[in-house]
N, C-alpha and C positions, 0 to 999 in steps of 0.2 A: 177656735176660741174667738170670743168677741173682741174686736179691736177698739178698745175704749178711747185711745188717743185719736184715732180716725173719726170716731163718732163725735168727740168733742170739737174737732176741727170742722167737720162737715155741718154740725148742728149746734152752733155755739149758744143758742138761746135755750136749749134744754138744760134744766138745772143739773149741776154736776152730781148731786145726790141721786137724782133719777137715773142718770146714765150709769152710775156705779151700781145701783140696785139692779138695773137691767143686765149689766155685765155679769154680776154674781148669779142672777137667775139663768142666763143663757149658759154660762160656763159650768155651774155646779147645781143648778136646780134649786138654789136657795130661795125660800119663800120671799115674796116682795111685799111692798106696801099695798094697801087696798086699792089705791089709785092705779098703780102700775098693773096690778092683777086684773083690774077691770079693763084696762087698755089691751092687755095681752089676750083677754077673753073676748075681745071685740064687743064689749058692753059699753056703748057710747054714753048712754044715760047715766050709768053708774060712774064712769070715768069722769064725766063733767061734774057730777055731784060731789065726787071725792077730791077733785083737783084743787090745789091752792092756786092763788093768782098766777104764780110763775108757771106752773104746769098747765094751767088753762091757756096761757099765751103760747106755750110750746107744743100743745097737743097735736096740731097738724104735722109738725116736724117729727114728733115722737112716733106717730103712726107711719110716716114715710120711712123712718129709720127701722122700725120693726118689720115693716113689709119688705124693705129692700136689703137689709143687712143682718137679719137673724134667720135661723133655721125655721122652715115652715112648721115643723113639728112642735115648736114651743109656743105657738099662739094660734088663735082662731076660735077657741071655745074654752069654757071653764074646764071641761074634761081634758082637753089638750094641755092646759096649764098644769092641772093636777098630775097628769101622766108624766109631764116633763120634770116636775118636782120629784116624783117618785123615782124616776130614772136617774136623777142627780145630774141632769143637764148633759152638756157635751162630754164632760169627764166620765159620766156613767155610761153614755153611749159608746165611748171609746173602749171601755172595759168589756162591753157586751160583744163588740165586733171582732 
């Protein structure tokens, strides 16, 4: 499961709502905001276009967090994000295994 408190401590400038959305997505495959979906899909142009000022300032840290602290299967392309959503995240993977 995604360690929300660890992420808050390690990356304090990422908005709490963004971290909470990421945690729900990783854990349960819950659909995210269009900004976070673009980041997870590795669509830089769309992510920058959709980010509010706080998320624009936190974008580099958010990318580091996703790269270092989330399962590789939940990010990388729009197809991977959609598949992760359909699988219902880590909870869904645990049921399949």
